[in-house]
C-alpha positions as CSV (number, residue, x, y, z in Angstrom):
1,M,0.0,0.0,0.0
2,K,1.4,3.4,-1.0
3,F,2.1,5.8,1.9
4,G,1.1,8.8,-0.1
5,R,-2.4,7.6,-0.6
6,R,-3.4,6.1,2.7
7,G,-0.3,6.2,4.9
8,W,-1.9,8.5,7.4
9,I,-4.7,5.9,7.9
10,L,-2.1,3.2,8.6
11,I,-0.4,5.4,11.2
12,L,-3.7,6.0,12.9
13,V,-4.4,2.2,13.0
14,I,-1.0,1.5,14.4
15,A,-1.4,4.2,17.0
16,A,-4.8,2.9,18.0
17,C,-3.6,-0.7,18.2
18,S,-0.8,0.3,20.5
19,L,-3.3,1.5,23.1
20,L,-4.3,-2.0,23.8
21,G,-1.2,-2.8,25.8
22,G,0.7,0.5,26.2
23,T,1.4,2.9,29.0
24,L,-0.4,6.1,28.4
25,G,0.9,9.6,28.6
26,K,-1.4,12.6,28.2
27,Y,-0.6,13.6,24.7
28,A,1.6,10.8,23.5
29,L,1.2,7.2,22.7
30,A,3.6,4.8,24.4
31,T,5.4,1.7,23.1
32,S,3.1,-1.2,22.4
33,A,3.3,-4.3,24.6
34,T,2.5,-6.3,21.4
35,S,5.7,-7.6,19.7
36,P,6.8,-5.7,16.6
37,D,6.3,-8.9,14.4
38,D,2.8,-9.4,15.7
39,L,1.9,-5.8,15.1
40,E,3.4,-5.8,11.6
41,G,1.3,-8.8,10.8
42,V,-1.9,-7.3,12.0
43,T,-1.2,-4.1,10.2
44,K,-0.4,-5.9,7.0
45,T,-3.7,-7.9,7.2
46,F,-5.7,-4.8,7.8
47,S,-4.0,-3.1,4.9
48,Q,-4.8,-6.0,2.6
49,V,-8.4,-6.1,3.6
50,L,-8.8,-2.3,3.1
51,D,-7.2,-2.6,-0.4
52,L,-9.5,-5.4,-1.4
53,V,-12.6,-3.5,-0.1
54,E,-11.6,-0.4,-1.9
55,A,-10.9,-2.2,-5.2
56,N,-13.8,-4.7,-5.2
57,Y,-16.7,-3.5,-3.0
58,A,-20.0,-3.0,-4.9
59,E,-20.1,0.7,-4.1
60,K,-17.5,3.4,-3.6
61,V,-15.9,3.2,-0.1
62,D,-15.1,6.0,2.3
63,S,-11.7,4.8,3.5
64,Q,-11.6,7.2,6.4
65,R,-15.0,6.1,7.7
66,S,-14.0,2.5,7.4
67,V,-10.9,3.0,9.5
68,Y,-12.7,5.0,12.1
69,S,-15.3,2.2,12.3
70,A,-12.5,-0.3,12.7
71,I,-11.0,1.7,15.6
72,N,-14.4,1.9,17.4
73,G,-14.9,-1.8,16.8
74,M,-11.6,-2.5,18.6
75,L,-12.5,-0.2,21.5
76,R,-15.8,-1.9,22.0
77,T,-13.9,-5.1,23.0
78,L,-12.6,-3.1,26.0
79,D,-15.6,-1.4,27.6
80,P,-18.6,0.8,26.7
81,H,-17.0,4.1,27.5
82,S,-13.7,4.0,25.5
83,T,-14.5,6.0,22.4
84,F,-12.9,7.4,19.3
85,F,-14.1,10.8,18.2
86,D,-13.9,12.0,14.6
87,A,-13.2,15.7,14.1
88,K,-16.8,16.8,14.4
89,A,-17.5,14.8,17.5
90,F,-14.2,15.8,19.1
91,S,-15.0,19.5,18.5
92,A,-18.4,19.0,20.2
93,L,-16.8,17.2,23.1
94,R,-14.4,20.2,23.6
95,E,-17.4,22.6,23.5
96,E,-19.1,20.5,26.2
97,Q,-16.0,20.4,28.4
98,T,-15.1,24.1,28.1
99,G,-18.7,25.2,28.5
100,K,-18.9,27.6,25.6
101,Y,-19.3,28.0,21.8
102,F,-19.9,30.8,19.4
103,G,-23.3,31.2,17.8
104,V,-26.7,32.9,18.4
105,G,-27.8,31.0,21.5
106,M,-31.0,28.9,21.1
107,T,-32.1,25.3,21.2
108,V,-33.7,24.0,18.0
109,A,-35.5,20.7,17.3
110,S,-37.5,18.9,14.6
111,R,-41.2,19.4,14.8
112,N,-43.6,18.2,12.2
113,G,-40.9,18.0,9.6
114,K,-39.6,21.5,10.2
115,V,-36.7,22.8,12.3
116,V,-38.2,25.1,15.0
117,V,-36.9,27.1,17.9
118,V,-37.5,25.3,21.2
119,A,-36.3,28.3,23.2
120,P,-33.7,31.1,22.9
121,F,-31.4,31.3,25.8
122,V,-32.3,34.3,28.0
123,G,-29.9,37.2,27.2
124,S,-28.5,35.5,24.1
125,P,-28.2,37.3,20.7
126,A,-31.3,35.3,19.4
127,Y,-33.2,36.3,22.5
128,R,-32.3,40.0,22.1
129,A,-33.2,39.9,18.4
130,G,-36.7,38.8,19.2
131,I,-36.8,35.2,18.1
132,R,-39.5,33.2,20.0
133,P,-40.2,29.6,20.8
134,G,-42.2,28.0,18.0
135,D,-40.6,30.1,15.3
136,V,-39.9,27.9,12.2
137,I,-36.4,28.4,10.8
138,A,-37.0,28.7,7.1
139,R,-33.6,30.0,5.9
140,V,-30.1,30.6,7.3
141,N,-28.1,33.1,5.2
142,D,-30.4,32.5,2.3
143,K,-29.9,28.8,2.5
144,S,-33.2,26.9,2.8
145,T,-33.5,24.6,5.8
146,D,-35.7,22.1,3.8
147,N,-34.4,18.6,4.2
148,L,-31.7,19.7,6.7
149,S,-31.3,18.0,10.1
150,T,-31.4,20.0,13.3
151,S,-27.6,19.4,13.7
152,E,-27.0,20.8,10.2
153,V,-29.1,23.9,11.0
154,A,-27.3,24.3,14.3
155,S,-24.0,24.2,12.5
156,L,-25.1,27.0,10.1
157,L,-26.0,29.2,13.1
158,K,-22.6,28.8,14.7
159,G,-19.6,30.8,13.6
160,P,-16.8,33.1,14.7
161,K,-17.6,35.7,17.4
162,G,-18.7,39.1,15.9
163,T,-19.8,37.7,12.5
164,M,-23.4,38.1,11.2
165,V,-25.9,35.5,10.4
166,K,-29.3,36.2,8.7
167,V,-32.2,34.0,10.1
168,T,-35.6,33.9,8.4
169,V,-38.4,32.5,10.5
170,V,-42.1,31.8,9.9
171,R,-44.3,32.6,12.9
172,E,-47.8,31.5,13.4
173,G,-50.2,34.4,13.1
174,A,-47.9,36.5,11.0
175,K,-48.7,37.1,7.4
176,E,-45.0,37.4,6.3
177,P,-41.8,35.7,7.4
178,F,-39.5,37.6,9.8
179,E,-35.9,38.3,8.9
180,F,-33.3,38.7,11.8
181,T,-29.7,39.7,11.3
182,I,-27.9,38.5,14.4
183,T,-24.4,39.0,15.5
184,R,-22.8,35.8,16.8
185,D,-21.3,35.9,20.3
186,E,-19.8,33.6,22.9
187,I,-22.6,31.3,24.2
188,P,-22.0,29.7,27.5
189,R,-23.0,26.1,27.9
190,R,-24.1,26.4,31.5
191,S,-23.8,23.6,34.0
192,I,-26.4,25.2,36.2
193,D,-29.4,26.8,34.6
194,F,-31.9,26.5,37.4
195,A,-31.4,27.8,41.0
196,Y,-34.2,29.0,43.2
197,R,-35.0,29.9,46.8
198,L,-38.2,28.0,47.6
199,D,-40.7,28.6,50.4
200,G,-39.4,27.9,53.9
201,G,-35.9,28.9,53.0
202,I,-35.1,25.8,51.0
203,G,-32.7,26.2,48.2
204,Y,-32.9,24.3,44.9
205,I,-30.0,23.9,42.4
206,R,-30.0,21.7,39.3
207,I,-26.6,20.8,37.8
208,N,-26.9,19.5,34.2
209,N,-23.3,18.4,33.6
210,F,-19.8,18.9,34.9
211,N,-17.7,21.1,32.7
212,E,-14.8,23.5,33.3
213,T,-17.2,26.2,34.7
214,T,-19.3,24.1,37.1
215,D,-17.5,24.9,40.3
216,K,-17.6,28.7,39.6
217,E,-21.3,28.5,38.6
218,L,-22.2,26.6,41.8
219,S,-20.4,29.2,44.0
220,E,-22.3,32.0,42.2
221,K,-25.7,30.3,42.5
222,L,-25.2,29.5,46.2
223,Q,-24.5,33.1,46.8
224,A,-27.5,34.2,44.7
225,I,-30.0,32.1,46.7
226,G,-28.5,33.2,50.1
227,E,-26.5,30.2,51.3
228,D,-25.8,31.8,54.7
229,S,-29.5,31.7,55.6
230,L,-30.6,28.5,53.9
231,K,-32.8,26.1,55.9
232,G,-31.9,23.3,53.5
233,L,-30.7,22.6,50.0
234,I,-31.9,20.3,47.2
235,L,-29.1,19.4,44.8
236,D,-30.7,18.0,41.7
237,L,-28.4,15.7,39.7
238,R,-31.1,13.8,37.8
239,D,-30.2,13.1,34.2
240,N,-26.8,14.6,34.7
241,P,-24.4,12.4,32.6
242,G,-21.3,13.6,34.4
243,G,-18.3,15.1,32.8
244,L,-15.0,16.2,34.3
245,L,-13.9,14.3,37.4
246,N,-12.1,17.3,38.9
247,E,-15.3,19.4,38.7
248,G,-17.2,16.6,40.5
249,V,-14.6,16.8,43.2
250,R,-14.9,20.6,43.5
251,V,-18.7,20.4,43.8
252,A,-18.5,17.7,46.5
253,D,-15.9,19.9,48.3
254,A,-18.5,22.7,48.6
255,F,-20.6,20.5,51.0
256,L,-18.1,18.3,52.9
257,N,-15.6,19.1,55.6
258,K,-12.1,20.1,54.7
259,G,-9.9,17.0,54.3
260,Q,-12.7,14.5,53.9
261,L,-12.1,11.9,51.1
262,I,-14.3,12.5,48.1
263,V,-13.1,9.8,45.7
264,Y,-10.1,7.7,44.8
265,T,-9.0,6.1,41.5
266,K,-6.7,3.3,40.5
267,G,-5.8,1.4,37.4
268,R,-3.3,-1.0,35.9
269,N,-0.8,1.8,35.0
270,H,-2.2,4.5,37.3
271,P,-1.3,4.2,40.9
272,E,-4.0,5.0,43.5
273,Q,-4.9,8.7,43.5
274,R,-7.0,10.1,46.4
275,F,-9.0,13.3,46.1
276,T,-9.9,15.1,49.4
277,A,-11.9,18.2,50.0
278,P,-9.3,21.0,49.8
279,H,-11.4,23.8,51.1
280,G,-14.6,22.4,52.8
281,N,-18.0,23.9,53.2
282,G,-17.1,27.0,55.0
283,N,-19.1,25.9,58.1
284,H,-22.3,25.6,56.2
285,H,-24.1,22.6,57.7
286,Y,-27.7,23.1,56.4
287,P,-29.6,19.9,55.6
288,L,-28.8,18.5,52.1
289,V,-30.8,16.2,49.8
290,V,-29.4,15.0,46.5
291,L,-31.8,13.9,43.7
292,I,-30.6,11.1,41.4
293,N,-32.1,8.8,38.7
294,P,-30.9,6.3,36.1
295,G,-29.6,9.3,34.0
296,S,-27.2,10.3,36.8
297,A,-23.7,9.1,35.9
298,S,-20.0,9.5,36.3
299,A,-19.1,12.8,38.1
300,A,-22.7,13.1,39.3
301,E,-22.3,9.7,41.0
302,I,-19.0,10.8,42.5
303,V,-20.8,13.7,44.2
304,A,-23.8,11.6,45.3
305,G,-21.5,8.8,46.6
306,A,-19.3,11.1,48.6
307,I,-22.4,12.8,50.2
308,Q,-23.9,9.4,51.0
309,D,-20.8,7.8,52.4
310,H,-20.1,10.7,54.7
311,D,-23.8,10.9,55.7
312,R,-23.7,14.6,54.7
313,G,-27.2,14.4,53.2
314,M,-30.0,12.1,52.0
315,I,-30.1,10.6,48.5
316,V,-33.6,10.6,47.0
317,G,-35.0,9.3,43.7
318,E,-34.0,6.2,41.7
319,T,-30.8,4.2,41.4
320,S,-28.1,6.0,39.3
321,F,-26.6,4.7,36.0
322,G,-23.5,3.0,37.5
323,K,-20.4,4.3,35.7
324,G,-17.3,3.8,37.8
325,L,-14.7,4.0,35.0
326,V,-12.4,7.0,34.4
327,Q,-11.4,8.1,30.9
328,T,-8.5,10.2,29.8
329,V,-9.0,12.2,26.6
330,Y,-6.1,12.0,24.2
331,P,-5.9,14.4,21.2
332,L,-4.9,12.7,18.0
333,G,-4.1,13.9,14.5
334,D,-6.6,15.5,12.1
335,H,-8.4,17.1,15.1
336,T,-9.6,13.7,16.2
337,G,-9.5,12.3,19.8
338,L,-9.7,9.2,22.0
339,A,-11.4,8.8,25.3
340,L,-9.7,5.7,26.9
341,T,-10.6,4.1,30.2
342,V,-7.4,4.3,32.3
343,A,-8.8,3.6,35.9
344,K,-11.7,2.8,38.1
345,W,-13.0,5.1,40.8
346,Y,-14.3,4.3,44.3
347,T,-16.5,6.1,46.8
348,P,-14.9,7.1,50.1
349,S,-16.1,3.9,51.8
350,G,-14.5,1.8,49.0
351,R,-17.5,1.1,46.8
352,L,-17.0,0.4,43.1
353,I,-20.4,1.4,41.6
354,Q,-19.7,0.3,37.9
355,R,-22.6,-1.6,36.5
356,D,-21.8,-4.9,34.7
357,Y,-21.4,-4.5,31.0
358,H,-20.4,-8.0,30.0
359,N,-22.7,-10.3,28.0
360,Q,-25.1,-7.6,26.8
361,S,-25.3,-5.3,23.8
362,F,-24.2,-1.7,23.9
363,F,-27.9,-0.7,23.3
364,D,-29.0,-2.6,26.4
365,Y,-26.2,-1.2,28.5
366,F,-27.0,2.4,27.7
367,Y,-30.7,2.3,27.0
368,G,-32.1,-0.9,28.5
369,K,-34.0,-1.1,31.7
370,K,-31.6,-0.6,34.7
371,D,-32.7,-2.6,37.6
372,D,-30.9,-2.4,41.0
373,Q,-27.7,-4.5,40.5
374,N,-25.9,-3.8,43.8
375,Q,-23.6,-6.7,44.8
376,P,-24.7,-7.9,48.3
377,T,-21.2,-9.2,48.9
378,M,-19.7,-5.6,48.5
379,I,-20.9,-4.1,51.8
380,K,-19.3,-0.9,53.0
381,L,-20.1,1.4,55.9
382,T,-20.9,5.1,56.0
383,D,-19.4,7.5,58.6
384,S,-22.3,6.8,60.9
385,G,-22.2,3.0,60.3
386,R,-25.0,2.6,57.7
387,E,-24.5,-0.3,55.3
388,M,-24.1,0.5,51.6
389,F,-23.6,-1.8,48.7
390,G,-21.4,-1.6,45.6
391,G,-22.0,-2.4,42.0
392,G,-24.9,-1.1,39.9
393,G,-24.9,2.5,40.7
394,I,-25.8,4.6,43.8
395,T,-28.9,3.3,45.5
396,P,-31.0,6.2,47.0
397,D,-31.7,6.2,50.7
398,I,-35.3,6.9,49.9
399,K,-36.7,5.6,46.6
400,V,-39.2,7.7,44.7
401,R,-39.9,6.6,41.2
402,S,-40.7,9.1,38.4
403,P,-44.3,9.0,37.2
404,E,-44.9,6.9,34.1
405,V,-46.3,8.5,31.0
406,N,-49.5,6.9,29.8
407,G,-50.7,6.3,26.3
408,F,-52.7,9.6,25.9
409,Q,-49.9,11.7,27.4
410,T,-47.5,10.0,25.0
411,L,-49.7,10.8,22.1
412,L,-49.9,14.5,23.0
413,L,-46.2,14.7,23.3
414,Q,-45.4,12.8,20.1
415,K,-47.8,15.1,18.2
416,Y,-46.2,18.2,19.8
417,G,-49.6,19.1,21.0
418,F,-48.5,21.3,23.9
419,F,-45.6,23.0,22.0
420,N,-47.8,23.8,19.0
421,F,-50.7,24.9,21.1
422,A,-48.5,27.4,22.9
423,S,-47.6,29.1,19.6
424,H,-51.2,29.0,18.6
425,F,-52.5,30.4,21.9
426,L,-49.9,33.3,22.1
427,A,-50.6,34.2,18.5
428,E,-54.2,34.9,19.5
429,H,-53.7,36.3,23.0
430,D,-50.3,38.0,22.5
431,K,-49.1,37.6,26.1
432,I,-49.9,36.2,29.6
433,G,-49.0,37.3,33.1
434,K,-47.0,35.4,35.7
435,D,-50.3,34.9,37.6
436,F,-51.6,32.9,34.7
437,E,-53.4,29.6,35.4
438,V,-55.0,27.1,33.0
439,N,-58.7,27.5,33.5
440,E,-61.7,26.0,31.7
441,L,-61.5,28.6,28.9
442,V,-57.9,27.7,28.1
443,L,-58.9,24.0,28.2
444,N,-61.7,24.6,25.8
445,D,-59.2,26.3,23.4
446,F,-56.9,23.3,23.8
447,R,-59.8,20.9,23.0
448,K,-60.6,22.9,19.8
449,F,-56.9,22.9,18.9
450,L,-56.6,19.2,19.2
451,D,-59.6,18.8,16.9
452,S,-58.0,21.1,14.4
453,E,-54.8,19.1,14.5
454,K,-56.8,15.9,14.1
455,I,-55.5,14.5,17.4
456,R,-58.2,12.2,18.5
457,F,-59.4,12.2,22.1
458,Q,-62.4,11.5,24.3
459,E,-63.5,13.8,27.1
460,A,-62.5,11.0,29.5
461,D,-58.9,11.4,28.2
462,I,-59.0,15.0,29.2
463,Q,-60.5,14.4,32.6
464,D,-58.2,11.4,33.4
465,N,-55.1,13.5,32.6
466,L,-56.4,16.9,33.7
467,E,-53.5,17.8,36.0
468,F,-50.9,16.7,33.6
469,I,-52.5,18.7,30.8
470,K,-52.9,21.9,32.8
471,R,-49.3,21.6,34.2
472,T,-47.8,21.0,30.7
473,I,-49.8,23.8,29.0
474,K,-48.7,26.2,31.7
475,Y,-45.0,25.1,31.4
476,Q,-45.1,25.5,27.6
477,L,-46.7,29.0,27.7
478,F,-44.3,30.2,30.4
479,L,-41.4,28.8,28.3
480,S,-42.6,30.9,25.3
481,Q,-43.4,34.0,27.3
482,F,-40.8,34.2,30.1
483,G,-38.0,31.7,29.3
484,Q,-36.7,28.5,30.7
485,V,-36.0,29.6,34.2
486,E,-39.6,30.7,34.9
487,A,-41.1,27.8,33.0
488,Y,-39.1,25.2,34.9
489,R,-40.0,26.7,38.3
490,T,-43.7,26.0,37.5
491,T,-42.9,22.2,37.5
492,L,-41.4,22.0,41.0
493,D,-44.7,22.0,43.0
494,S,-45.9,18.9,41.2
495,D,-42.5,17.1,41.1
496,E,-42.9,14.2,43.5
497,Q,-39.2,13.7,44.0
498,V,-38.6,17.4,44.8
499,Q,-41.5,17.4,47.2
500,K,-40.2,14.3,48.9
501,A,-36.8,16.0,49.2
502,I,-38.4,18.9,51.0
503,A,-40.3,16.6,53.3
504,V,-37.2,14.6,54.4
505,M,-35.1,17.7,55.2
506,P,-35.4,17.0,59.0
507,E,-34.1,13.4,58.4
508,A,-31.2,14.8,56.4
509,K,-30.4,17.1,59.3
510,S,-30.5,14.3,61.8
511,L,-28.3,12.1,59.6
512,A,-25.6,14.7,59.3
513,E,-25.6,15.4,63.0
514,S,-25.3,11.7,63.8
515,A,-22.3,11.4,61.4
516,R,-20.6,14.4,63.1
517,R,-21.0,12.8,66.5
518,A,-19.7,9.5,65.3
519,I,-16.6,11.1,63.8
520,A,-16.0,13.1,66.9
521,E,-16.3,10.0,69.1
522,R,-13.8,8.0,66.9
523,T,-11.4,11.0,66.9
524,A,-11.5,11.3,70.7
525,K,-10.5,7.6,71.2
C-alpha cells in the first residue's frame, strides 16, 4: 500500500492498536506491549483487507470512515466508555468540556418535519433579536432549511464571534416571514441553569453536567440564593451524565468538611490517587438532599457517593446509572481524539459502583432497563455506620420513582400538542402574566386545537389526565413568554421527587448530625 495515498490511515491504525497494551501519557502514545512482528502482521492484514474492499466492493468506499469504524470496533472489545471521536465529534466534546461555543444561543429541534426554535437562551443574541419559541427556521443566510437536520441547521447558526448571520423564520399568526440579522457571540453552555430559593428557605440547584465552569457557577448560585441563611438545599443531579472528574470533586468539596475523602482512583498503569476536600463547606451545615435517577452518571455519582458515604445528606430518587470508569481524553491527528478508560473510581467507603457491561449489547447497556444491581457481597459502611452496597450505581436512601407517562400523554407529546398549542395560543392572546393559570376557557381552546390538529381524544382522556394537561400547558406557555428559568419553576410544585426532598429535610439534618457525632467519638478515642 502506498504511503502517499493512505499512509496516514495506517499510522492511525498502528497508534490505536498500541493503546491495547501500552502505557499512556497525556498527549503521546507509548510503546506497544504487542511484539513488533505481531503488530506488523496485524497491520499488513488490515491493509490487505482495506485494499480489497476499496478495489472490489460493490459501491464506492469512504476509507476514512472504514478505518474510524474499525477503531471503534476495537475499542468496543474493551468497555462501553472507551470511544474514538472524529473531528466533528471531538469538537463537540471540547465545547461541552469548556462550557462555551460561538453562535446565536438557542435550542432547535425537529417538529412536524420543520426545524423550529424550542427556546432562545435568555440574554443571548437570538433572545435579544426577538426570536421566539415555536418560530420555524426557514432559511439561514439565504440557505433553505428544507431537508436539513437539526444538527445541520445548528452548524449553520454557529460561527466566529462578531460575525453576522441572517435567520428567516415563519411565525404562526404573522402574514409574512420575519428576517433577523444576528451578531454571533460567545454562548456559555451552562452547567447550572436553574437555581431558586423556595418557600421555607429551602434552596434548589440543578446541575446539568460537569464542565470547566461548574464549580464557579455553583459558587455564584449558592451566593445568589442566600447560602448563609438556607434552611436546607436540594441538589438535583437527575439526568446529569457527568463530565470532568475534577469538577465533580470541587462540587463535593462545597458540601463536605475540609480534608474528607471524596473519591479515589486506581488502574493498571495508574497508581491510586486520592481526592480530598481542599477547602470544605465554610461551616455551612444546612440539611442537604441530593436527587438522582438512572440518568445520573460518572461525576454526578461521585458527588452523590461522597455525600452518602459521609452521611452529609440524604439521597432521594432512583438508582443511578452505575459508571465507575475513568477516561482520559487524548488528542490525535486531524483534530480527532480518543477517550480511553485508564482507571476505576471508588467512593470514600471503597464502593465500586460500575454496572456490569459484559454479556449484553451496547444498546441494552446504555438504554435498556436498569434494575438495581448492587452486589450484596460488597458491603461498606458510611461514617455513621450505615450499610451501603457496591456495583450497579448509587442506591438512594429513599426511593421515589418518576411517574410513568400513559398512552394519551405520550400521544400528545409525540404530536407536539403542547408545543404547537402554545404558539397558537400566544398568536391569538399575545401575552400572559405570571399569575396565569390554566382555566376552563384555556382547556376549551386546547380541545378545539386538538380537533383542528386531528389529534383524537375522548372527554374522559382530558379528565383522566387533567393535572398533567394543565401543568404542561402552563409550562409551555411560560417557556414561550418568560423563558426556561420561569417555566421550569412551575414544575417543582408537582414534582414528587422534589416534594419528597423537602419533606425529608429533618431526616437529612439528623443524619448529618449523627455522622458528626460518630466522627468526633472516633477521633476522641
